[in-house]
C-alpha positions in Angstrom: 122.2 97.0 128.6 120.6 99.5 126.2 117.3 98.6 124.5 115.9 100.8 121.7 112.1 100.7 121.7 110.1 101.6 118.6 106.6 101.1 117.3 104.4 102.2 114.4 107.2 102.9 111.9 104.7 102.5 109.0 107.5 102.3 106.4 106.9 102.9 103.5 103.4 104.2 104.2 104.2 107.3 106.3 107.9 107.6 105.5 110.4 106.3 102.9 112.6 105.0 105.6 113.5 105.1 109.2 114.4 108.7 110.3 118.1 109.5 110.9 117.3 110.7 114.4 115.9 107.3 115.3 118.9 105.4 113.8 121.4 107.7 115.5 119.5 107.4 118.8 119.6 103.6 118.8 122.9 102.9 117.1 124.5 101.8 120.4 121.6 99.6 121.4 122.3 96.0 122.6 118.7 95.0 121.5 115.7 96.6 119.8 112.0 96.0 120.6 109.4 96.8 117.9 105.8 96.8 118.9 104.2 96.4 115.5 103.1 98.2 112.4 106.4 97.7 110.6 104.6 97.4 107.2 107.6 95.7 105.6 110.4 93.4 106.7 112.8 95.9 105.3 112.4 97.7 108.6 113.4 94.5 110.5 116.4 94.1 108.2 117.6 97.7 108.9 117.1 97.4 112.6 118.8 94.0 112.7 121.9 95.6 111.3 122.2 97.5 114.6 121.2 94.9 117.2 119.0 91.8 117.7 115.4 92.7 117.2 112.4 91.4 119.1 108.9 92.3 118.1 105.3 91.6 117.2 102.9 92.3 114.3 100.4 95.2 114.4 97.1 95.8 112.7 98.8 97.4 109.7 101.1 94.4 109.0 100.5 91.8 106.4 100.6 88.0 106.7 104.3 87.7 106.3 105.0 89.8 109.3 102.2 88.2 111.3 103.7 84.7 110.6 107.2 85.9 111.5 106.4 87.7 114.8 102.9 86.8 115.9 100.7 89.1 117.9 102.3 88.9 121.3 105.6 87.8 122.9 107.6 88.0 126.1 111.3 88.2 126.1 113.9 88.5 128.9 116.7 91.0 128.5 119.2 91.7 131.2 117.0 90.0 133.8 113.9 92.1 132.9 110.8 90.4 131.5 109.4 92.4 128.7 105.9 91.8 127.2 105.4 93.1 123.7 102.1 93.6 122.0 100.7 96.1 119.5 97.6 96.8 121.6 94.9 96.9 118.9 92.9 93.8 120.0 91.6 92.2 123.1 89.5 93.3 126.1 89.8 96.9 127.3 88.5 100.3 126.3 91.9 101.9 125.7 95.1 100.9 124.1 97.0 100.9 127.4 94.3 98.8 129.0 94.3 96.3 126.2 98.1 96.0 126.4 98.0 95.5 130.2 95.2 92.9 130.0 97.1 91.0 127.3 99.7 90.1 129.9 97.3 89.8 133.0 98.4 86.2 133.6 102.1 86.8 133.0 103.0 90.0 135.0 106.1 91.1 133.1 108.2 93.9 134.5 107.7 96.0 131.4 104.9 96.0 128.7 105.9 97.6 125.4 103.0 98.5 123.1 102.1 100.8 120.3 99.0 101.3 118.1 97.9 104.7 119.5 101.1 106.6 118.5 100.8 108.3 121.9 103.9 108.2 124.0 103.2 106.8 127.5 105.3 105.9 130.5 103.2 104.8 133.4 103.6 102.4 136.3 100.7 100.2 137.2 101.5 98.2 140.3 104.7 96.3 139.7 104.5 96.7 135.9 105.6 99.6 133.7 103.5 100.4 130.6 105.6 101.9 127.8 104.4 103.2 124.4 107.3 104.8 122.5 105.0 106.7 120.2 106.0 106.8 116.5 109.1 108.0 114.8 107.3 108.5 111.5 103.6 109.3 112.2 103.1 111.6 115.2 99.4 112.1 114.4 98.3 114.8 116.9 101.4 114.6 119.0 103.8 117.6 119.0 106.9 115.5 118.1 108.0 112.2 116.7 109.3 109.7 119.3 110.9 106.4 120.2 112.2 105.0 123.5 115.3 103.9 125.3 115.3 101.4 128.2 118.4 101.1 130.2 118.8 97.9 132.1 121.3 97.4 135.0 121.3 94.6 137.4 117.8 93.4 136.7 116.2 96.8 137.1 115.5 99.3 134.4 114.6 102.9 133.5 112.5 103.8 130.4 112.5 107.2 128.7 111.2 108.8 125.6 113.3 110.5 123.0 111.6 113.2 121.0 112.5 114.9 117.8 110.8 117.4 115.4 112.0 116.4 111.9 111.8 112.9 110.5 114.6 113.3 107.9 
């Protein structure tokens, strides 16, 4: 199973649409996870044309997206429990710490989060923390990014995909 992982798309704020590199990179995904800051449900519609989409709202999202997705969720894909949160609220001094603490009682296999726009792949005990970065707003990062999670037999590998132009 292939899962496309994205966050902080900020469409139409930072880009008129989703970058071609992102769409081409996730076009064969079996599912897509979005960790918030969509800004518009048009992003959901575009991603839903590729695969089922699971996600949460971020601090940049309006009431319609908050009502639709909520702030936090857990899904099971291919036998892997995935916690999804944007990472902008809660206890903790850093975005990764807030994401981890949001699921302290649940212990998912993988926690997907966003907010900082900083790509991160880090194991913390039995849980992997994964921030895909942003495909439209790299901020101080050298490149735009998203993620791919490959699930086989209940185990998984997460990786970043980087690109330089968001056309």
